[in-house]
C-alpha positions as CSV (number, residue, x, y, z in Angstrom):
1,X,194.5,91.1,81.0
2,X,198.5,91.5,80.8
3,X,198.2,93.2,77.1
4,X,195.6,95.0,77.9
5,X,196.7,97.1,81.0
6,X,200.1,97.5,78.6
7,X,199.1,99.0,75.6
8,X,195.4,100.4,76.7
9,X,197.0,102.1,80.6
10,X,194.0,103.7,82.3
11,X,193.7,105.4,85.5
12,X,196.6,104.0,87.6
13,X,200.1,105.6,87.6
14,X,203.1,104.5,86.4
15,X,203.8,101.7,89.2
16,X,199.9,101.6,90.5
17,X,197.7,98.4,89.7
18,X,195.8,98.6,86.5
19,X,191.6,98.0,87.7
20,X,189.4,98.7,84.1
21,X,185.4,99.1,84.9
22,X,183.9,96.0,83.0
23,X,182.9,98.9,80.2
24,X,186.4,99.6,79.9
25,X,187.3,96.2,79.9
26,X,185.4,95.2,76.8
27,X,186.3,98.4,75.5
28,X,190.1,97.3,75.5
29,X,189.4,93.4,74.3
30,X,187.0,95.0,71.2
31,X,190.7,97.4,70.2
32,X,192.9,94.5,70.6
33,X,190.3,92.5,68.3
34,X,189.7,95.0,65.7
35,X,186.2,94.9,66.5
36,X,184.1,98.5,64.9
37,X,182.6,99.1,69.1
38,X,183.3,102.5,69.5
39,X,185.8,105.4,69.6
40,X,188.4,104.8,70.2
41,X,188.3,101.5,68.3
42,X,187.2,102.8,65.3
43,X,190.0,105.7,65.3
44,X,192.0,103.6,65.1
45,X,190.1,100.4,62.8
46,X,190.2,103.2,60.2
47,X,193.6,102.6,59.1
48,X,193.9,99.2,59.7
49,X,196.4,98.9,57.3
50,X,196.5,95.1,57.9
51,X,198.8,93.1,55.3
52,X,200.4,90.3,54.4
53,X,203.2,89.5,57.5
54,X,205.9,89.5,54.6
55,X,204.6,93.3,54.1
56,X,207.5,95.9,54.6
57,X,206.7,98.4,57.5
58,X,207.5,101.3,58.7
59,X,209.3,102.5,62.6
60,X,210.4,106.0,63.3
61,X,211.9,106.7,66.0
62,X,212.0,110.6,67.1
63,X,214.0,112.0,70.6
64,X,211.4,114.9,71.3
65,X,213.4,118.2,71.3
66,X,215.2,120.4,73.2
67,X,213.0,120.9,76.3
68,X,213.0,124.4,78.8
69,X,215.7,122.1,81.3
70,X,217.3,121.0,78.6
71,X,218.4,124.6,77.9
72,X,218.8,125.3,81.9
73,X,220.9,121.7,81.8
74,X,219.0,120.5,84.2
75,X,218.6,116.5,85.1
76,X,214.9,116.0,83.9
77,X,214.3,112.2,84.6
78,X,210.4,112.2,84.5
79,X,209.5,115.8,85.3
80,X,207.0,117.4,83.0
81,X,208.4,120.7,81.2
82,X,207.6,121.9,77.4
83,X,209.7,122.4,74.7
84,X,211.9,125.9,74.0
85,X,211.8,127.4,70.7
86,X,214.3,125.7,69.8
87,X,212.9,122.5,70.8
88,X,209.3,123.4,69.0
89,X,211.6,124.3,65.4
90,X,213.7,121.1,65.9
91,X,209.8,119.2,66.4
92,X,209.2,120.9,62.7
93,X,212.0,119.8,60.9
94,X,212.2,115.9,62.0
95,X,208.4,116.1,60.7
96,X,209.5,117.8,57.5
97,X,212.3,114.6,57.0
98,X,209.1,111.9,58.1
99,X,207.2,114.0,55.3
100,X,206.7,111.4,52.7
101,X,206.9,108.4,55.2
102,X,203.7,106.3,56.3
103,X,202.4,106.6,59.6
104,X,199.7,104.9,60.9
105,X,199.6,105.4,64.6
106,X,201.6,107.3,67.1
107,X,203.2,106.3,70.2
108,X,204.5,108.9,73.0
109,X,205.6,108.9,76.4
110,X,203.1,110.0,79.1
111,X,205.4,113.6,78.8
112,X,204.1,116.4,77.1
113,X,207.8,117.2,75.7
114,X,207.5,114.2,73.4
115,X,203.9,114.5,72.8
116,X,204.5,118.0,71.9
117,X,207.0,116.9,68.8
118,X,204.7,113.9,67.9
119,X,201.7,116.6,67.2
120,X,204.3,119.6,65.7
121,X,206.0,116.4,63.5
122,X,203.1,115.3,62.3
123,X,202.1,118.9,61.0
124,X,204.7,119.1,58.2
125,X,203.2,115.2,57.1
126,X,202.3,115.6,53.2
127,X,199.2,113.0,54.1
128,X,197.4,116.1,56.3
129,X,196.4,113.2,58.5
130,X,195.3,114.6,62.2
131,X,197.1,113.2,65.1
132,X,194.2,112.6,68.0
133,X,195.3,111.1,71.6
134,X,193.1,108.1,72.7
135,X,191.8,109.0,76.1
136,X,191.1,106.3,78.1
137,X,191.5,106.3,81.8
138,X,188.2,107.2,82.9
139,X,183.9,106.4,80.7
140,X,183.6,110.3,80.7
141,X,186.9,110.4,78.8
142,X,186.2,107.7,76.1
143,X,182.7,109.2,76.0
144,X,183.2,112.6,75.8
145,X,186.0,112.2,73.4
146,X,184.6,110.4,70.5
147,X,184.3,111.4,66.8
148,X,181.0,110.3,65.3
149,X,181.4,111.5,61.9
150,X,183.7,108.0,59.6
151,X,184.7,110.6,57.4
152,X,187.2,112.4,59.6
153,X,188.1,109.2,61.5
154,X,189.5,108.4,58.4
155,X,191.7,111.4,58.2
156,X,192.6,111.4,61.6
157,X,195.8,109.3,63.3
158,X,195.4,107.9,66.7
159,X,198.1,108.7,69.3
160,X,198.3,106.3,72.6
161,X,200.5,107.5,75.8
162,X,202.0,105.3,77.8
163,X,203.7,106.1,81.0
164,X,206.4,103.3,79.7
165,X,207.8,105.0,77.5
166,X,209.1,108.4,79.9
167,X,212.4,109.1,80.0
168,X,214.3,107.5,82.8
169,X,213.4,108.7,86.3
170,X,216.6,110.2,87.8
171,X,215.7,110.2,91.3
172,X,217.0,112.8,93.9
173,X,218.6,114.1,90.8
174,X,215.5,115.7,89.2
175,X,215.8,119.6,89.1
176,X,219.3,119.7,89.6
177,X,221.9,121.2,87.3
178,X,223.9,118.6,86.1
179,X,227.0,120.7,86.2
180,X,226.8,122.1,89.4
181,X,226.4,118.7,90.3
182,X,229.7,117.0,89.0
183,X,231.0,119.7,91.1
184,X,229.8,119.1,94.1
185,X,229.6,115.3,94.2
186,X,232.8,114.5,91.4
187,X,232.4,114.3,87.9
188,X,233.1,110.6,88.1
189,X,230.2,110.1,90.3
190,X,227.7,112.1,88.2
191,X,228.8,110.1,84.8
192,X,228.7,106.7,86.8
193,X,225.1,107.5,87.4
194,X,224.6,108.9,83.7
195,X,226.5,106.4,81.5
196,X,226.5,102.8,84.1
197,X,223.7,100.4,83.2
198,X,223.1,99.3,86.1
199,X,223.8,101.5,88.5
200,X,220.7,103.9,89.6
201,X,221.1,108.2,90.6
202,X,219.9,108.0,94.3
203,X,216.1,107.2,94.6
204,X,216.1,106.7,90.8
205,X,216.1,104.2,87.4
206,X,218.8,102.7,85.9
207,X,219.3,102.6,81.9
208,X,218.8,98.8,82.7
209,X,215.5,99.5,84.6
210,X,214.2,101.7,82.2
211,X,215.1,99.0,79.4
212,X,212.9,96.5,80.8
213,X,209.7,99.3,80.8
214,X,210.2,100.4,77.6
215,X,211.2,97.2,75.2
216,X,208.6,94.9,77.1
217,X,206.2,97.5,76.0
218,X,207.8,97.9,72.8
219,X,207.4,93.5,72.1
220,X,203.5,94.2,73.7
221,X,202.0,96.6,71.9
222,X,204.1,98.0,69.2
223,X,205.8,95.1,67.4
224,X,202.4,93.7,67.2
225,X,201.5,96.9,64.8
226,X,204.2,96.7,62.8
227,X,203.9,92.4,62.4
228,X,200.0,93.6,61.1
229,X,201.2,95.7,58.2
230,X,200.4,99.1,60.4
231,X,203.4,102.1,60.1
232,X,204.3,103.6,63.6
233,X,206.0,106.5,65.0
234,X,207.2,106.3,68.1
235,X,208.2,109.8,70.1
236,X,210.1,109.5,73.4
237,X,213.2,110.1,75.4
238,X,216.9,109.3,75.2
239,X,216.6,106.6,77.3
240,X,214.2,104.6,76.3
241,X,214.9,105.5,73.0
242,X,218.3,104.1,73.4
243,X,216.6,101.2,75.3
244,X,214.5,100.4,72.2
245,X,217.5,100.2,70.4
246,X,219.3,98.8,72.2
247,X,216.4,95.7,71.2
248,X,215.9,96.4,68.3
249,X,220.0,96.7,66.9
250,X,221.0,93.6,69.3
251,X,223.4,95.6,71.3
252,X,224.9,94.8,74.6
253,X,225.2,97.0,77.5
254,X,228.2,98.3,76.9
255,X,227.5,99.5,73.5
256,X,224.5,100.8,74.5
257,X,225.4,103.1,77.0
258,X,227.8,104.9,74.1
259,X,224.6,105.6,72.4
260,X,223.7,109.2,71.5
261,X,220.9,110.9,70.2
262,X,220.2,113.8,69.7
263,X,217.1,116.1,70.0
264,X,214.3,116.2,66.9
265,X,216.4,114.0,65.2
266,X,214.1,111.5,63.5
267,X,216.0,107.5,62.9
268,X,213.9,104.8,60.3
269,X,213.8,101.6,60.7
270,X,212.1,99.0,58.4
271,X,210.1,95.9,59.9
272,X,209.8,92.9,57.5
273,X,209.5,89.0,58.6
274,X,210.0,89.5,61.8
275,X,213.5,91.5,61.6
276,X,214.4,95.1,61.8
277,X,216.7,96.6,59.1
278,X,218.0,100.1,60.2
279,X,218.1,103.2,57.6
280,X,219.6,105.3,59.5
281,X,217.7,109.0,59.7
282,X,216.3,110.4,56.5
283,X,218.1,113.9,56.0
284,X,214.9,115.9,54.6
285,X,212.0,116.1,52.7
286,X,213.5,116.1,49.3
287,X,215.7,113.1,49.9
288,X,215.1,110.8,47.3
289,X,217.2,108.1,48.6
290,X,215.3,107.8,52.0
291,X,211.9,106.6,49.8
292,X,214.0,104.7,47.3
293,X,215.5,101.8,50.3
294,X,211.8,100.2,49.9
295,X,209.5,99.4,46.7
296,X,206.7,100.3,49.5
297,X,208.0,104.0,50.7
298,X,208.9,105.0,47.3
299,X,205.1,103.7,45.7
300,X,203.9,105.9,48.7
301,X,205.7,109.1,48.0
302,X,204.8,108.3,44.5
303,X,201.0,108.5,46.0
304,X,201.4,111.2,48.1
305,X,203.1,113.3,45.0
306,X,199.8,112.7,42.0
307,X,197.9,113.2,45.5
308,X,199.1,117.3,45.7
309,X,199.0,118.1,41.9
């Protein structure tokens, strides 16, 4: 049940014990074994690109666009606030930058700013598939969100939300202005809370703690999708993505604390033969070099261009 509870969370809160009904258990079992039981299993299977293990697959990482609390310079953490107008524009621009890169399945955090970013980005994709959030939180949610048209399923992309990809929880700092907090308790103390690897803010998580949950989820749930031949997009947060990049690039705890991620800028990795190859950030929808990094990406772009004519 460890894989099931990590990859397909139900009703329990972030740190709660996971409990499944019999129906949920068998639904999850079918989902992970590629059975064709019912939605969401059928939606995911509709995009089963399973290929030889040596095939290259794409991994796109996107930090959410600017949020309303980013704009106000507040500690946000796990508080669930939406994007600003600028954040919406950043998400759309990110979508243009990845519009020719294949996406078979999307993972986001449980927070609205990451989900908005993923959805807005996909409105720009040349394939025109529709991202659809999978609801496993109850038996009724599974039933009511079912898709019964096979043709529609083929034109959809499953979106899985996971609290493990949430931003680092900033504890008692959440909601406070960063500048004012630095003036009150000292810049050095705030810098230590924000940039140390293993120091926790009061009542919150250290980057190390955030890394443990985010990387464990990536290894258990996302990496197997890449190995099976699926192209994956992850929309999450500065610290959960820094944690994943630490794992992908094999950074030290000192190297990761200086890693900066801009809002709304996608990063591209290629997964092949158990290795992650960093390709940087796609510069724009017409930047041919990004798509010529690998033969498979170049062929995918050519196919999309042919479909549009």
